[in-house]
N, C-alpha and C positions, 0 to 999 in steps of 0.2 A: 327881713328880720323876723324870726319865728317865735322869739320869747315875748311874753305878754306882761302887762303891768302887775307887779306884786308877786310874780312867780318865784318859787324856791328851786334853785338849781343845786343839786348835790353831785359832787364828783367823788368817785370811789375807785381805788386801785392800789398800786404798789408804790415803790419809792419815787417813780417818775411823777406821780400825783402828790404824794406826801411832801417831799422836797422841803423838809424842815417845819412843816405846819404844826407839829406837836412840840417844837423846841424854839429855836431863835427866830423862826419866820412865822410864828403863829399869827393868825389862825388859818391863813390861806396858803402858806408855803411860799417859796421863792421861785417857782417854776411856771409851767404853762397855765395852771389854774389861776394863779395871781395875775398873770398877763391878760388872760381872757376876761377875768372879772374887771380889771382896771380899764381895759379898752372898751368893753361893752358899756360899763357904767359911764365912761367919759362921752361916748357917742350917743348913748340913750339914757340920760339922767332921769328922764320923765318916767321910766319904767319902774324905778325903785325896787330892783330885784334883790332877792336874798341869795347869798352864796354860801355854800358849805363844802369844806374839803374833808373827806374821810379816807384819804390815802394812808397806807401803812407800809413802811419799808419791808421789802422781802416777801411780800404776799404773793401767793399763787391763788388760783381759783379755789383750791381747797380752803385756804385761809379766809377768803371772802365768804365762803359758805358758813364758816364757823361764826362769823360776826355779822352776817347779813341782816338778821332781824334788828339788831341794835343800830347798825351803822348805815343801813340803807332804808329798810321799811319804816323804822321808828322815826326817821327824819322827815317822813311825809313829803317827799319831793314832788314837785310838778314835773320836773325834768331830772332824770337820773343818768349821769354820764359815767360810763364804765370803761376803764382802760386796764386790762389784765391779760396776762399771757407771757410776758417777757421772762419772768422767773420760771414759769412752767417749762419753758424751752431751755433757758440758759443753764439751769441746774444740770442738765444732761451733759453739758460741756465743762463742768466744774468738778470739784471733788465731792459733790453731793448728788450723784446721778439718781440715787434712790428717792430723792425729793422731786424729781422731774414729774410732770403730769402728762401722761399720754394723750394724744389728740382726741381720742374717743371720749375719755373721761372729761377732758377740757370742754368739749362741745356739750356733752350731756349735762355737766354740772352748771355751766354758764346758762344754758337754755332754761334749766329748772329755776335758777336764781332770778332770771329776767321774768319768767312767767309768774313767779311768786310776787315780785315787786309790782308788776302791773296789776295783778289781781287784788293785791292788798291796798294799793294807793291810787290806782288809775293813772300813774305817771306815764309820760312819754319818755322814750329812751334815746340816748346819744351813745353810740358804740364806736370806740376808737380802736383801730388796728394795733396789735403789738407790732413792734418794729425792731430792726437792727440797723445801725448806722454803718452799713457795709454795701458797697456798690456791686460786688461780685455775687451775682445770683447763684453761682455754683458753689459758693462757700457753704459747707454743710449747715451751719447755724442759720445762715440767711435763708437757705432753702426750707428749713423747718419753719422759720418765722413766716415765710410766705404761705405755707400750708395752714398755719394757725390763723393768719390774717384772713385767709379765704373762709374759714369757719365764721369769723366775725362778720364778714360781708354777707354770708348766707343768713346768719341770725338777724342782721339788720333788715334784710328783705323780709324775713319771716315775721318780724315784730313791727314792721313799718317804722323802723327807727331811723334817726339821723345817723348816717355813716360817715366817720371821719377817717380818711385814707392817710394815716400817718406815714406808712412806709413810702407811699407815692410822694408825699411831701419831702421826705428826706432824699428820695431818689432824684428829685429835681435839683437839689443843691449839690448832691454828690456827683452829678454829671459835670459840674464845673469847679469842684473843690474837693480836697482830700477829707477823709473821714475824721482825721485828727483835729480838724478845724471845729468839729461839732461835738466831739466827745473823746475822752481818753481811752475808754474801754468798749466803745461801740454801743453802749447801753445807756449810760447816764449822761444826758446832754449837758453841755455848758449852757450859759444863759442864751447865747444866740441859737443853740439847738432847741431850747424851750420856746424861743420865738418862732421857730419853724413850726413846732407843734401848735402854738397859739394861733398862728395864721391859718393853719388847717381847720382848727375849730371855728374860728371866726368866719371863714368861708362857708363852712357847713351850716352855720347858724344864720347866714345871710347878714352878718354884722361887720363886714369889712370896711364900711364907710358909714358915716352918720346920715340919718335920713331927716 
């Protein structure tokens, strides 16, 4: 378990992270963030961790940049968990292709945001891969998603961050079950899909069992 007593863990991202945290599921949302918080706290109550959810529906990395100072740096995290990129890709396959974020801009912007957060707060980073709940790696959106996930993996190595392989987590369940079991639109998981994500985060944090 890599989290330490009294640390502040801030999650930031898009709707997968938000998951109602500003509405009926305030303040943690009803998705993977809430599950990670509940299970870590249950298994390690002695740590007295602080948890913050700063996900916002529909965000791309451009939107993160616009609110980074207020929602990431000002929160003074000990750990900053970032999951972004799904909308950056998905918009290319919807009626809003002009809002898609090209992979070069995605990498450049995300690297700059991470550098700023570490410089300003000294935080450690937890970087989650964007994902698509689709088993066919030749599907165009899935192929794009794998390319953006490779960017996140490189940045995780560059920043000595904890890397959460979300796509790999879904690939394991997709090997034995249909995508419709986990999401209606391949993007927004049902609760069991959020549990898949939470398991990936718990594994990366070394928090899969109580110590």
